[in-house]
C-alpha positions as CSV (number, residue, x, y, z in Angstrom):
1,M,-2.4,-16.8,6.6
2,L,-6.1,-16.9,6.4
3,L,-7.7,-18.1,9.6
4,H,-11.4,-18.3,10.2
5,A,-12.4,-15.4,7.9
6,G,-16.2,-15.7,7.4
7,T,-16.5,-19.2,8.9
8,E,-19.3,-19.9,11.4
9,N,-18.9,-18.6,14.8
10,H,-15.8,-16.8,14.0
11,G,-15.5,-13.0,13.2
12,K,-13.0,-11.0,11.3
13,I,-10.1,-9.2,12.9
14,T,-10.5,-5.5,12.9
15,T,-8.2,-2.8,14.0
16,L,-10.3,-2.2,17.1
17,S,-7.8,-3.9,19.2
18,A,-4.8,-1.7,18.1
19,A,-3.3,0.3,20.8
20,S,-3.6,4.1,20.6
21,S,0.1,4.6,21.2
22,E,3.4,2.7,21.4
23,N,3.5,2.9,25.3
24,Y,0.6,1.1,25.7
25,E,-0.2,-1.1,29.1
26,R,-0.9,-4.9,28.5
27,C,-3.8,-6.3,30.8
28,P,-3.5,-9.7,32.4
29,H,-5.0,-11.0,29.1
30,K,-2.0,-9.9,27.1
31,V,-3.9,-7.3,25.1
32,P,-3.9,-3.3,25.4
33,K,-5.8,-2.6,28.5
34,E,-7.6,0.2,27.1
35,V,-9.3,-2.2,24.6
36,C,-9.7,-5.6,26.5
37,T,-13.2,-6.7,26.6
38,R,-12.6,-8.8,29.7
39,C,-11.3,-5.7,31.5
40,N,-13.9,-3.4,29.8
41,P,-17.0,-5.4,29.3
42,H,-18.9,-2.3,28.0
43,L,-16.6,-2.5,24.9
44,E,-18.0,-6.0,23.9
45,A,-20.9,-4.4,22.0
46,K,-18.6,-2.4,19.9
47,F,-16.6,-5.4,18.8
48,K,-19.8,-7.5,18.2
49,E,-21.2,-4.9,16.0
50,A,-18.1,-4.8,14.0
51,K,-18.3,-8.4,13.7
52,D,-15.0,-8.7,15.4
53,W,-16.1,-11.6,17.7
54,C,-14.8,-15.3,18.1
55,G,-17.8,-17.1,19.3
56,P,-16.0,-20.3,20.4
57,H,-13.7,-18.3,22.9
58,G,-16.1,-15.5,23.9
59,V,-13.5,-12.8,23.0
60,P,-12.9,-10.4,20.1
61,E,-11.4,-12.2,17.2
62,S,-8.7,-9.6,17.1
63,Q,-7.7,-10.5,20.9
64,C,-8.2,-14.1,20.4
65,F,-4.6,-15.9,20.9
66,K,-6.1,-19.4,20.8
67,C,-7.1,-18.8,17.1
68,H,-4.4,-16.2,16.1
69,P,-1.2,-16.7,18.2
70,D,0.7,-14.1,16.3
71,L,-1.4,-11.1,17.0
72,T,0.0,-7.7,17.3
73,F,-1.4,-4.6,18.9
74,A,1.1,-2.0,18.4
75,P,0.1,1.1,16.5
76,L,1.6,1.5,13.0
77,P,4.2,4.0,12.6
78,A,3.3,7.5,11.5
79,L,3.3,8.1,7.9
80,P,5.6,10.8,6.9
81,E,3.7,13.9,5.2
82,G,3.7,13.4,1.4
83,A,4.1,9.5,1.7
84,D,2.9,7.9,-1.5
85,L,0.3,5.6,-0.2
86,A,-3.2,4.8,-1.4
87,E,-6.0,2.3,-1.1
88,I,-7.2,1.2,-4.5
89,S,-9.5,-1.5,-3.6
90,H,-11.5,-0.8,-0.3
91,E,-13.8,-3.7,-0.1
92,G,-12.4,-6.3,-2.6
93,E,-13.7,-4.5,-5.5
94,D,-12.0,-5.4,-8.9
95,V,-8.9,-3.7,-10.1
96,P,-8.5,-4.9,-13.8
97,A,-5.0,-3.9,-14.2
98,L,-2.2,-3.3,-11.5
99,E,0.2,-1.7,-14.0
100,A,-2.3,1.3,-14.4
101,H,-1.5,2.2,-10.7
102,A,2.2,1.7,-10.8
103,V,4.1,4.9,-10.2
104,K,6.6,5.7,-13.1
105,G,9.9,6.5,-11.4
106,K,9.2,4.8,-8.1
107,V,9.0,1.2,-6.8
108,T,5.5,0.4,-6.5
109,I,4.5,-2.2,-3.8
110,F,0.8,-3.7,-4.3
111,D,-0.1,-4.8,-0.8
112,F,-2.9,-7.5,-0.9
113,Y,-4.3,-7.6,2.7
114,A,-7.1,-8.1,5.0
115,V,-7.8,-6.2,8.2
116,W,-8.2,-9.6,10.0
117,C,-4.8,-10.8,9.0
118,A,-2.2,-10.3,11.7
119,P,0.8,-10.7,9.5
120,C,-0.6,-7.9,7.2
121,R,-0.3,-5.6,10.0
122,K,3.5,-6.7,10.5
123,I,4.0,-5.9,6.9
124,D,2.3,-2.5,7.3
125,A,4.7,-1.7,10.1
126,H,7.7,-2.5,8.0
127,I,6.4,-0.8,4.8
128,F,5.3,2.5,6.6
129,A,8.8,2.7,8.2
130,L,10.3,2.3,4.6
131,L,8.1,5.1,3.4
132,G,9.6,7.3,6.3
133,T,13.1,7.0,4.9
134,R,12.6,6.6,1.1
135,N,10.7,8.8,-1.3
136,D,11.2,6.4,-4.3
137,L,8.5,4.0,-3.1
138,A,4.7,3.9,-3.6
139,V,2.4,1.6,-2.1
140,R,-1.0,0.7,-3.4
141,K,-3.1,-1.2,-0.9
142,L,-5.8,-3.8,-1.8
143,N,-8.3,-5.0,0.9
144,V,-9.2,-8.5,-0.3
145,V,-11.8,-8.7,2.6
146,S,-12.5,-12.6,1.7
147,W,-11.4,-15.0,-1.0
148,E,-14.7,-14.7,-2.6
149,T,-14.3,-11.1,-3.6
150,P,-13.6,-9.9,-7.1
151,I,-9.9,-8.9,-6.4
152,A,-9.1,-12.0,-4.7
153,K,-10.7,-14.1,-7.7
154,R,-8.7,-12.2,-10.2
155,Y,-5.2,-12.1,-8.5
156,L,-5.2,-14.7,-5.6
157,K,-6.6,-17.8,-7.1
158,D,-3.1,-19.6,-6.8
159,V,-2.1,-18.0,-3.5
160,S,-2.9,-19.8,-0.3
161,G,-2.6,-17.1,2.3
162,L,-2.0,-13.4,3.1
163,P,-0.2,-11.1,3.1
164,Y,0.6,-11.0,-0.7
165,L,2.7,-8.4,-2.3
166,A,3.5,-7.6,-5.9
167,V,6.6,-5.4,-6.5
168,Y,6.9,-3.2,-9.6
169,D,10.1,-1.7,-10.8
170,K,10.5,2.1,-11.7
171,S,9.4,1.5,-15.2
172,G,6.0,-0.1,-14.1
173,K,6.9,-3.7,-14.9
174,L,6.2,-6.7,-12.4
175,A,9.8,-7.4,-10.7
176,A,8.8,-9.9,-7.9
177,T,5.9,-11.4,-5.8
178,V,6.1,-12.1,-2.1
179,A,3.7,-14.5,-0.6
180,G,3.3,-14.9,3.2
181,F,5.3,-13.0,5.8
182,D,8.8,-12.6,4.7
183,L,10.3,-9.7,5.4
184,K,13.8,-10.8,4.0
185,R,12.2,-11.5,0.6
186,L,10.4,-8.5,0.5
187,D,13.3,-6.2,1.0
188,K,15.3,-8.0,-1.5
189,A,12.4,-7.7,-4.0
190,I,12.4,-3.8,-3.4
191,A,16.2,-3.6,-3.7
192,D,16.1,-5.7,-6.9
193,A,13.3,-3.5,-8.5
194,T,15.3,-0.4,-7.4
195,K,18.2,-1.5,-9.4
196,Q,16.0,-2.3,-12.7
């Protein structure tokens, strides 16, 4: 779901608050101790420079549980060598035809996300784990950035929040879309696309 992206006094969620390993220590503020700006005030400038700052609460947006109660800090699973993952829209630039990026012979997942979207990181963790066990999947990531970017205007005009995924079957045809954080629907969409 889009929360505070680009609104006054709120920043964007970046990956600056992600832990460096799975065995990270949480501080009393419930974030990784190594990146907590309340425990490490010298890090504040780094977060503010990246526009990762929640003005009303005086903490990084990526550490503000008041605005984003579903934050996650775990690092993403390591991708296996040769995993078929590519970013095709880095800063919200337009991609006129998704079909042109679908990989023949593989189920292709087009993942519309934003770095400030906490549920999108949970989708990443799930998809990265799948890429580690299956070689018939391809993932194409599209960084939406905001609702005003060309990619959002083309594909997300009827979508109310992120994450949003489009799953194409092995022949390169749209099989299903999944709006919001719904791993059960995503897994079903992938399974159905695999059969086609």
